[in-house]
N, C-alpha and C positions, 0 to 999 in steps of 0.2 A: 200615577201619570198614565194617560191613555196611550196604548201602543200605536206605533205608526203602521198603517196598513201595508201588508206585504207588497201589494201592487205598486204603491208609491216608492217603496224601497227598490223595487226592481227597475223602475224607470230612472232613478237618479243617476247611475253611471252613464247612461246614454247622453244626458245633458252636458257631461264634461268631456266627452270624446271630441278631439280635434282631428280634422282631416284637411290637409293642405292640398289645394289644386295649384300646380305650377303651370302657367301659360309661358312655355319656354320659346322665346323668339330668337334663339340662337340659330345661326345658319351654318357655320363651319364647326362641326363638333370636335375636330382635331385640335382647335385652339380655344374654344369657349364652350363650357359645359355648365350653364347657370343652374340647371336643376340639381346637379350634384352639389354645387356650392351652397345653395339656399337650403336644401334639405339636410345638409350635414349637421346642422345645429337645431333642427326643428323638434326632434324628439317625438314625432307623431306620425301617423300613417299619411301617406301622400300618394298622389298620382300626377302624371305630367302629360302634356300634349305639346306638339311642336307645329304651330300654324304654318311657318315658312315651308315645311315639308308636307303640308296637307293635313296635319293632325289637329282635330278640334274635339272638345268634349261633347259627349252626348248628353241628353237630358238627365240620365241617371247620374253621370259623373258631376254634373252641375248641382244636382240635388244633394249629393253626398258631401259637397265641399262646405266646410265651415269658414275657411279663409282662403284667399287667392293671392298669389304672387304673380305679377306680370313682369317678366325679366327684361333685361337689356337685349340688344340686337346689333348686328353689324349693318343692318339696314338704316335708312334715314326715315324719320317720322314724317318728312315732307313728301314721301312717296305715296302713291295711290294704288299700290299692288292689291290684288283682290284679297290676299290673306290679311293685309293690314286693315282693310275696311271691315273684314269679317271679325277681327279681334276687337275693333271699335264697337261693333254690334254686340259682341259677347260682353264686353265691359259694361255697356249700357244695360244689358239684361241683368248682370250680376248686381249692379248698383241698384236697380229697381227692386231686386230681392233683398237689398240691404245686407249682402254678404260683404264682410270686411275685405278690402282690396289694398294691396301695397304694390306700387309700381316702382321700378328702378331704372334709371337712365332712359333708354327708349321706352320702357314701361311707364316711367314717370311722365314722359311727354305724351304717351298714348292715352293715359287715363284722362289727362287734361283735354286733349284733342277730342276724345270720344264724348266727354260729358259737357264740354263748353264750346268746342269748335276748332277747326283747323287754323283759324286766324290767331290762335294763342300759342302756336309753336312756330319756330323759325330756325334758319341756320344762324348759329351764334357768331357774333362778331369777335368773341373772345373764347375760342375753344379751350378745353382743359384736358390735359393728359398727364398721367403720373399721380403722385400723392398730393392732395390739396388739403388745406385747412378749412374746415367748415365751422361757422359760428352760429349757434342757436340765436333766434330772435326772442324777445321777451314773451311773445305769444306761445312759445314752445314750453314755457314753464308749467302750463296746465294741460299740455297735450299728452295723451296716453302713451305715445311712441317716443317722441323726441325728448320728453322729460326724463326718460330712462338713459339718455346718452350724456356724456360730458360735454362741456363747451369751453374751448373749441375741441373738436376732434379731427383726426386726420384719416382719410381713406382714399382708395384708388378712384381715379376718374378717367374717363375716355369718351368724350363726346364732342361732336361737331355741331349738334343742334341743341336747342334749349326751349324752355317754357318762357315766353315773353310776348306781350305783357301778361301780368297775372290777371286772370279774368275775375269778374265779380263772382262772389260765392265761394272763393278760395281764400285760405289764410296762409300767409308766408310764415314758415316756421324756422327756416335757416337760410343762410347765404354764405357764399364763398367770395374770394377776391375777384373772380371772373364771372360768377354766376349769381345773379340776384335772387333767383327762386330755386335755391338748392334743395329745399324741402317744403312741401305744401300739404295742406289738408283741405278737403272739401267740407264746407259748412254743413251741407245736407247729406248725411249718411257717412259711414265709416270708410272713407277713401283717402289714401295718402300717396304721395309721390316723393321719391328721393332721387336727385339727379345723379348721385355718385354711385359707386360700386362697393358697398361694404362687404360683399361676398367674395371679393377678389383679393387673394394674398399676394406676396411678393413673387413667388414662382409662377403662379397662374397669370399674373400681370405680364411677366416677361414672355411667356408663351403666347399670350394674346397679342401683345404689341409686335413681336417678331412675326407672327402669323399674318396680322393685318398688313404690316408694311410689305410683306412679300406679295400680297395680293392687290394692294392699292396702286393707283397711277402715281407717278413721281411727284406731281404737284400736291397731292393729298399727303404723301409722306413728308414733304417739306413743311406743310402746315402743321402736321402732327409734331414734328421735331421742334418747330418754333414755339409750340404751346407746351412742350414737356416741362414739368416741374423737376428741378434738379435733384432733390433729396427724397429718397423713399422713406416714408414714415407712416405707420399704420397703427391706429388706436385700438383696433380689434373690437369694433362695436357690433359686429354681426349678431353674436349670440344674444346680447341685450336687446337689440332691435327686434329680432324674431320672437323672443320670449314676450316682449311687450305687445307685439302685434297679435300673437296667439291668445293673449289675455283679453283682447277687445271682444 
């Protein structure tokens, strides 16, 4: 049998190296640290930037990234802050390069806004807070990410905004009782969005909710409490979701 050339053997490990870029949209680090949560199960090199504080990746960081997570945020996707518009531009650039992208909560809404338009995100008439039950759609059976998760599964949720209506070119993969587009995938290119927060456990959820309520105006607190689900229940899907994402 002919020997494999040494040069080919030397290149093979590089093709398997994963490097995760986290677009961390968190604003109040004392109550919400999404980079810490997402990378805790990644098992690969990572770097992070925080656009709300002026941090954006340079060309070298973008070039190193094999996968990108766009996190949640205390901000509203309906805002037009400069950093939100710049993250939209960044997502369009990454999608054009066909880098796999996974958005969560605000990040889920942002990838849809960036790639399809602001008219497809809105303030939700039925916000969700607490642990919610998410049910996979039949289309998820063949999806590289959602097929790795049980159905139904439970995870933490905290959102006043949502993706609606679902734009052309996207596939609905999961729904919850109050959110029709709980998980979606773009038909063109490896881009996913999940409305909920699989990265948040019970203790981190308590810290986040208490911190947000201490900063919110009273009417927002009342809306949050009215939308709160009564029973904490977590299926622990983060590790399976991230592992499936990194395999794409």
